[in-house]
C-alpha positions in Angstrom: 0.0 0.0 0.0 1.4 3.4 -1.0 1.9 6.1 1.6 -0.4 9.1 2.0 0.9 12.5 0.9 -0.6 15.8 2.0 -2.0 18.4 -0.4 -3.6 21.7 0.2 -5.6 24.1 -2.0 -8.1 26.9 -1.8 -10.8 24.2 -1.9 -11.0 20.4 -1.4 -11.5 20.1 -5.2 -8.4 22.1 -5.9 -6.4 20.0 -3.5 -7.6 16.8 -5.2 -6.7 18.2 -8.6 -3.1 18.9 -7.3 -3.0 15.2 -6.1 -4.1 14.0 -9.6 -1.3 16.1 -11.2 1.3 14.8 -8.8 0.3 11.1 -9.3 -0.5 11.5 -13.0 -3.8 9.7 -12.8 -7.5 10.3 -12.5 -9.6 10.8 -9.4 -10.8 7.2 -9.6 -7.3 6.0 -8.9 -6.8 8.1 -5.8 -7.9 7.5 -2.2 -8.6 10.8 -0.4 -8.9 11.7 3.3 -10.0 15.2 4.1 -7.9 16.7 6.9 -9.5 20.1 7.0 -12.0 21.8 4.7 -11.5 25.3 3.5 -12.8 28.2 5.6 -13.3 31.8 4.6 -13.0 33.4 8.1 -14.7 36.5 9.3 -15.3 39.0 6.5 -13.0 37.0 4.3 -10.0 37.5 6.6 -7.7 34.7 8.0 -9.1 32.2 5.5 -7.8 28.7 5.7 -7.0 26.4 2.8 -8.3 22.9 2.4 -6.0 20.1 3.4 -6.2 16.5 2.3 -4.2 13.2 2.4 -4.1 11.3 -0.8 -2.5 8.2 -2.2 -2.8 6.0 -5.3 -5.1 3.0 -4.9 -3.5 -0.4 -5.0 -3.9 -1.6 -8.6 -2.1 -4.5 -10.3 0.6 -3.7 -12.8 -1.5 -5.6 -15.4 -4.5 -3.4 -14.9 -2.4 -0.2 -14.8 -0.8 -1.1 -18.1 -4.0 -2.1 -19.8 -5.9 1.0 -18.7 -3.1 3.3 -19.9 -2.7 1.6 -23.3 -6.5 1.6 -23.9 -6.6 5.3 -23.2 -3.8 6.0 -25.7 -5.4 3.8 -28.4 -8.7 5.5 -27.8 -7.1 8.9 -28.4 -5.6 7.5 -31.6 -9.0 6.1 -32.7 -7.6 2.6 -32.9 -9.7 -0.4 -32.0 -7.7 -3.2 -30.5 -7.7 -5.6 -27.6 -5.1 -5.3 -24.8 -3.8 -8.0 -22.5 -1.0 -8.0 -19.9 0.7 -10.8 -18.1 3.2 -10.5 -15.2 5.8 -13.1 -14.6 5.6 -15.2 -11.4 8.5 -13.3 -9.7 6.9 -9.9 -10.7 10.0 -8.7 -12.5 8.6 -8.5 -16.1 5.3 -7.5 -17.6 4.3 -8.5 -21.2 1.7 -6.3 -22.8 0.1 -7.5 -26.0 -2.0 -5.4 -28.4 -4.2 -7.3 -30.9 -6.0 -5.6 -33.7 -6.0 -5.0 -37.5 -3.3 -3.1 -39.3 -1.1 -2.3 -36.4 1.6 -0.7 -38.6 0.8 2.7 -37.3 1.8 1.5 -33.8 5.0 -0.2 -34.9 6.4 2.7 -37.0 9.7 2.7 -38.9 11.9 -0.2 -37.5 9.7 -0.3 -34.4 10.5 3.2 -33.2 6.8 4.1 -32.4 6.4 0.8 -30.6 9.5 1.5 -28.6 8.4 4.9 -27.6 5.0 3.5 -26.6 6.7 0.8 -24.5 8.8 3.5 -22.8 5.6 5.4 -21.7 3.9 2.3 -20.5 7.0 1.5 -18.4 7.0 4.9 -16.8 3.3 4.6 -15.8 3.6 1.1 -14.5 6.8 1.7 -12.5 5.4 5.0 -11.1 2.6 3.0 -9.4 4.9 0.1 -8.5 7.1 -0.4 -5.4 9.8 -2.1 -7.4 11.1 -1.9 -10.9 9.2 -4.0 -13.5 10.6 -4.5 -17.0 7.8 -3.8 -19.6 7.7 -5.5 -23.0 5.1 -4.1 -25.4 4.4 -6.0 -28.6 1.8 -6.3 -31.4 1.6 -8.7 -34.4 4.6 -10.6 -33.1 6.8 -7.7 -34.2 9.5 -8.3 -31.7 10.2 -11.9 -32.8 9.9 -11.0 -36.5 12.4 -8.1 -36.1 14.8 -10.3 -34.2 14.7 -12.9 -37.0 15.3 -10.1 -39.5 18.3 -8.7 -37.6 19.9 -12.2 -37.1 19.6 -12.8 -40.9 21.1 -9.4 -41.6 24.0 -10.1 -39.2 24.8 -13.4 -41.0 24.6 -11.8 -44.5 26.9 -9.0 -43.4 29.3 -11.5 -41.9 29.5 -13.3 -45.2 30.4 -10.1 -47.0 33.1 -9.2 -44.4 34.7 -12.6 -44.8 34.6 -12.2 -48.6 36.0 -8.7 -48.8 38.0 -8.6 -45.6 36.6 -5.1 -45.1 34.5 -3.7 -42.2 30.8 -3.0 -42.7 28.8 -0.4 -40.7 25.1 -1.1 -40.1 22.3 1.4 -39.8 21.9 3.2 -36.4 20.0 0.9 -34.0 18.7 1.1 -30.5 20.5 -0.8 -27.7 18.3 -3.9 -27.9 18.8 -4.3 -31.7 22.5 -3.8 -31.4 22.6 -6.6 -28.7 20.9 -8.9 -31.2 23.6 -8.3 -33.8 26.4 -8.7 -31.3 24.8 -11.9 -30.0 24.2 -13.4 -33.5 27.9 -13.1 -34.3 29.6 -13.5 -31.0 30.7 -17.1 -31.8 31.7 -16.4 -35.4 35.4 -17.5 -35.9 36.1 -14.9 -38.6 34.4 -11.6 -37.6 33.8 -9.5 -34.6 31.5 -6.6 -33.7 31.7 -3.3 -31.8 29.5 -0.2 -31.6 30.5 3.3 -32.7 28.9 6.7 -32.3 26.5 8.4 -29.9 22.8 7.8 -29.3 20.5 7.9 -31.2 23.0 7.3 -34.1 25.1 4.6 -32.5 25.6 1.7 -34.9 27.2 -1.7 -35.0 30.4 -2.3 -37.1 31.3 -5.8 -38.2 35.1 -6.3 -38.8 37.4 -9.2 -39.6 38.9 -10.7 -36.4 42.5 -9.7 -35.7 45.0 -12.3 -36.6 42.6 -14.5 -38.6 44.0 -16.0 -41.8 41.7 -16.2 -44.8 42.3 -18.6 -47.6 42.5 -16.9 -51.0 40.2 -19.0 -53.2 41.6 -17.4 -56.4 45.1 -18.8 -56.1 44.5 -21.2 -53.2 47.1 -19.3 -51.1 46.7 -17.5 -47.8 46.1 -13.8 -48.3 48.5 -12.9 -45.5 51.5 -14.4 -47.2 51.8 -12.0 -50.1 53.9 -8.8 -50.1 51.1 -6.6 -51.5 49.3 -6.3 -48.2 46.6 -8.2 -46.3 47.1 -10.1 -43.1 50.4 -11.3 -41.8 50.1 -15.0 -40.7 52.7 -14.4 -38.0 51.4 -11.2 -36.6 47.8 -10.1 -35.9 46.9 -6.8 -37.5 46.0 -4.0 -35.1 42.8 -2.1 -35.2 44.6 1.1 -36.0 46.4 -0.6 -39.0 43.2 -2.2 -40.2 41.2 1.0 -40.2 44.1 2.9 -41.9 44.2 0.3 -44.7 40.5 -0.4 -45.3 38.6 2.4 -43.7 36.1 2.2 -40.8 32.8 3.2 -42.5 30.7 1.9 -45.3 28.3 4.5 -46.7 26.0 2.0 -48.5 24.8 0.1 -45.5 21.3 1.7 -45.8 20.7 0.2 -49.2 22.1 -3.2 -48.1 19.9 -3.2 -45.1 16.8 -2.7 -47.2 18.0 -5.5 -49.6 18.5 -7.9 -46.7 15.1 -7.2 -45.2 13.4 -7.6 -48.6 15.2 -10.9 -49.1 14.1 -12.1 -45.7 10.4 -11.2 -46.4 10.6 -13.0 -49.8 12.0 -16.2 -48.1 9.2 -16.1 -45.5 6.6 -15.7 -48.3 8.2 -18.6 -50.3 8.1 -20.8 -47.2 4.5 -20.0 -46.6 3.5 -20.6 -50.2 5.3 -24.0 -50.2 3.5 -25.0 -47.0 0.1 -24.0 -48.5 0.9 -26.1 -51.6 1.6 -29.2 -49.6 5.3 -28.7 -49.2 7.1 -28.8 -45.9 8.1 -25.1 -46.1 11.8 -25.8 -45.5 14.5 -23.6 -46.9 18.0 -24.4 -48.2 
């Protein structure tokens, strides 16, 4: 149960309004105890303000989240169902929005959905005694986006192995950057790091230092020639690598779009194969 906090105003109604502003919720969410009503005094002199004690009613995180999300959707003229589920240990809350054409809620690369999730997190944790991680999703976007990023990471890794040059991805939020890092963390030939400041921080995929690549053209190791490349006996430093190959690739935006389109086409092909009696598997 949250603690009472005292508010005062010229009238009881004004004091309640101040409590609503402080708690960022409607009067139906507030418990009020009147300490002292306002008084005007003799001939309007020595008037006393109204004083109340107020606190937020105990409401479950699920109800808090659903109520807030429904109000936002109503303001956006969007008809959708909202459900919320709290983990057994109370540390994570999953909020699901179900409706038709949720693209407006997702936005470009999920930016609108991320902002919405942030607001829900603020509201839920303001009414909670302990921190609760909030995950907001619709149309299974989070899982689909994760698949897209993992496929993108693998495609970029293939290019880096082929060209021996670093590739910079588009700016991403911290969660999406972690997906890329995780997807390539066990790759023997490439490594990842982040560069830049938020909100333009991005992942850069580079060849691992000291890794020897086999030159398919002449079946020799590219580090053994005198024209450059990697030295089999000595790992190349980051400074040397960036000086030789450069640290940025300006065409990542186009490649990102191509990779995403290829991913969607593969999904559509798998679905079509399944509908035609195939097993939907991909090579």
